[in-house]
Phi, psi and omega in degrees: 000150177210143184248130178284124176261324176214127188268004183067192177300315177201127174230132181221160172271127181222166172229178189284310186283329183076194188254090187263152175099010184232013181297333181292343176247021171086016181254115181284173185294319195060213181086182181299131172295315172259091186286348176280308180299320180297320178291318185294319180295327175295317182293324180302321185261009174084016174279162165298146184297338183264008180299134180298135180226176181259124174267125185245125183252120171078013178072187181075027182261146179212133181218141179248125179275142183248004176204165181294142176198185175229135183229164168212147178233143180202181183108230178308154182277012173305132184288146178236151181220157169243118181053037177088354179259121184295144181239154179288148171285150178057039174233137178282121186235134177280140175236152182238165178305132181093347178293138179244122175262130183224142175248144176294173176268159179296154176219177179298335182271353184297137171251129184087173186221343182231144175240162181229126178250111178261142181236140180310128181082352179084168173276126187274100175230158181292146174280139177223122184052045173080010182212155174262004185286150174275124171268095188302317185274346176265339180072035178216165180079173178063222180265100178056025175066028185209173172296150176289148179233157175303133182100343177297138177247121182259138173275133180250160188284174177285137178283113183275173176297323176297320177298313181300320182293340183278344188308125178091346182276157180228155176290137177304140182302328182289345180262353182281127181301142180273126179260149183208183171243006176227110190252140174248126180246119173285133188215140177272137177296146173098179015281350184241081188233217180278149358265358188289331186242313180238145180293160176302319177298322179295321177293321176300320180295319178300319180285350182240014180256142171263111180268162176240137178291129174284173175291340181279079181226127175205198184287355178259336181177164181233110180279138184247146176258126181182185182292154176293143178297155174268105188277151172304137185300322180297323180288328179294330184261002187277348184094143185076175180281138183296347177282346183278131175220177176296143180310137177207168179289144179262142174281097184217153358290156176114343178294141175256099184280151173237114180250112192065239176247019183252128175279137179229121176278120181280128182254203192284348177233036181283167171301148182264348177201165180171186186250034178232154186284158171236109188277335182221162174227112179294137183287156186300324182297340183253001183299327183303328185297332181301325181290347183249006178289127180274114184300140176077000184227310190291155180250150186227133172233152176249140179240132182299138176214141175260171186297318181300315179296320180299318180294316181296321178297324180293330182281346191245041176301133180290140178294148179277150172220153184235159179242000000 
C-alpha cells in the first residue's frame, strides 16, 4: 500500500500497451505518454513491461509507502528523493514502511516533463477494456477513472523473486533515453498531404521548420507555433478553411493534425476521428518523445521517413543491459 501526499500537476495510473482496439468507437489508447520511460522503469525492477505504474507530470509529487517494496523512477531529469536523500533514475531501490518518495518541481533547467514511478508487482487497479490505464477524458480505467489526489491509497503488487533480485541494479547509461529541449520526430507524409491538400513546397517547409510547443499541451495533443501551411490552390478556392475535410479516422497516436493553420501533434488520448487533415504521422519509435515535451519552451522538428524505414526501425530495438 502507498498513500499519495501530493499528486503533482497531474498523476495517473497508466500502463505500456494502453487500451487498444476501440478507436472505431471513439476510445483512444491512453497508456504512458512516454512509453519508453514507462517500460524501462518496469524492466529495471523485474516487472512485466505492461505493469501499471504512476505517470507524474511536472514534478512536485509525493508518496508514502506503507509496506516494503522495490521501486524505480525514470523519465524527466527532475530529481527524486527518498526521505530527503536523492536517488538515481532507472535504479531499483528498496523502500520500507514510512518511506516518503518525493520529486522536485520543474525549473527552467529541467529536461523532459513526465516521470514514471514503477512499483514491484505494479499498482493494483482493475482492468477495464483490456487495460489498467486511466482514460482522463473518458473518466474510466486506472484509479477510479481519474487523476490521483492527495489522500488516495494505492494497493501495490506482491514483490516477486524477480523483483527481489533486481534490488540495487541500474539501467546501463547507454540505454537511458537522451532528454533535450529540441526534439526531432521522424514522420511519414500523410494521410492528407501533397499534392491534394498541401503543396509540395508546403510539405518541404513543414519538414524544414523549427516549431515551438505552445502552452496548450496535454495528454490529448501538443499545439505547435509556426508558419501557416501552404495549401493546395484548389482547396484555397473551394470555400471554407482548407484544413476542413469530411470526417475520417485519425492516425493516432502520432498523427500531426492541422486545425485552421495550427499543427497539433496527437498524443495517446487524442480524438480518434474528425473533420481536419493530418499531414504527417510520427513513427512509433519516436512517440515516447511526446511525453517529454516541455510546454511553452521546447522546440520540435520533423524529419522525413518512409514506411519501410519506420518498419525496420521498429524491428531493431537495442537490447537492454544493466549495471
